[in-house]
VEXDREN-2710 file (C-alpha; in Angstrom, 1 decimal):
% VEXDREN-2710
k/r/px/py/pz
1/MET/8.7/-2.3/0.8
2/VAL/8.7/-2.7/-2.9
3/TRP/5.4/-3.4/-4.7
4/ASN/6.1/-6.6/-6.7
5/ILE/5.2/-7.1/-10.3
6/LEU/2.5/-9.8/-10.4
7/ALA/2.6/-12.7/-12.8
8/PRO/1.9/-11.5/-16.4
9/HIS/-1.5/-13.1/-16.6
10/PHE/-2.7/-10.8/-13.8
11/ASP/-1.2/-7.6/-15.2
12/TYR/-4.0/-5.1/-15.4
13/ASP/-6.8/-7.3/-16.8
14/GLN/-8.1/-8.5/-13.4
15/GLN/-8.3/-5.2/-11.6
16/ASP/-10.3/-6.4/-8.6
17/LEU/-7.7/-9.1/-8.0
18/ILE/-4.8/-6.6/-8.2
19/ALA/-6.6/-4.3/-5.8
20/ASN/-7.1/-7.2/-3.4
21/VAL/-3.5/-8.2/-3.5
22/MET/-2.3/-4.6/-2.9
23/ALA/-4.7/-4.2/0.0
24/SER/-3.4/-7.4/1.6
25/TYR/0.2/-6.3/1.0
26/ILE/-0.4/-2.9/2.7
27/MET/-2.3/-4.4/5.6
28/GLY/0.4/-7.1/6.1
29/GLY/3.0/-4.4/6.2
30/LEU/1.1/-2.4/8.8
31/LYS/0.6/-5.6/10.9
32/LEU/4.4/-6.2/10.8
33/CYS/5.0/-2.5/11.8
34/ARG/2.8/-3.1/14.8
35/SER/4.2/-6.4/15.9
36/GLU/7.5/-8.2/15.1
37/MET/9.2/-5.5/13.1
38/LYS/8.1/-2.4/15.1
39/SER/8.2/0.8/13.1
40/SER/6.3/4.1/13.2
41/SER/6.4/4.5/9.4
42/MET/6.3/2.4/6.2
43/GLN/7.0/3.3/2.6
44/MET/6.2/1.3/-0.4
45/TYR/7.8/1.9/-3.8
46/LEU/5.3/1.8/-6.7
47/LEU/6.5/0.5/-10.0
48/ASN/4.4/2.4/-12.5
49/GLY/1.5/4.9/-12.9
50/THR/-1.2/2.2/-12.8
51/ASP/0.1/0.9/-9.5
52/ARG/0.3/4.6/-8.3
53/GLN/-3.4/4.9/-9.1
54/TYR/-4.2/1.9/-6.9
55/ALA/-2.2/3.4/-4.1
56/VAL/-4.0/6.8/-4.4
57/GLY/-7.3/4.9/-4.1
58/ALA/-6.0/3.1/-1.0
59/VAL/-5.1/6.4/0.7
60/SER/-8.7/7.5/1.6
61/LEU/-9.6/4.0/2.7
62/LEU/-6.6/3.8/5.0
63/ARG/-7.5/7.2/6.5
64/GLU/-11.0/6.0/7.1
65/LEU/-9.8/2.7/8.7
66/ASP/-7.4/4.5/11.1
67/SER/-7.7/8.3/11.5
68/GLU/-4.4/8.4/13.3
69/LEU/-2.4/7.3/10.2
70/ARG/-0.8/9.9/8.0
71/VAL/-1.1/8.4/4.5
72/ASN/0.1/10.1/1.3
73/VAL/1.4/9.2/-2.2
74/ARG/4.5/11.3/-3.0
75/GLY/5.8/10.6/-6.5
76/MET/6.1/6.9/-6.9
77/TRP/6.1/6.2/-3.1
78/LEU/3.2/5.4/-0.7
79/HIS/4.1/6.8/2.7
80/ILE/2.3/5.7/5.8
81/ASP/3.4/7.5/9.0
82/ASN/2.2/7.6/12.6
83/ILE/1.8/3.8/12.9
84/ALA/1.0/3.0/16.5
END
């Protein structure tokens, strides 16, 4: 998956909205991996350092939601493995 650039009027001035969109994007990807598009792993490319910070914040939350998931940010990629 590639994290999309949001419309310019959302860029980094409405941080709660950006975090909400990223969370929905990640959760939607996990849902697809567990249903129609079965996969045990998912990677999402992050476009810049700010987006990477959002992903780093999501890592601990995802680990709390599902302790079986292996979630890491490596470079500019969010890796989620062990999706059941």
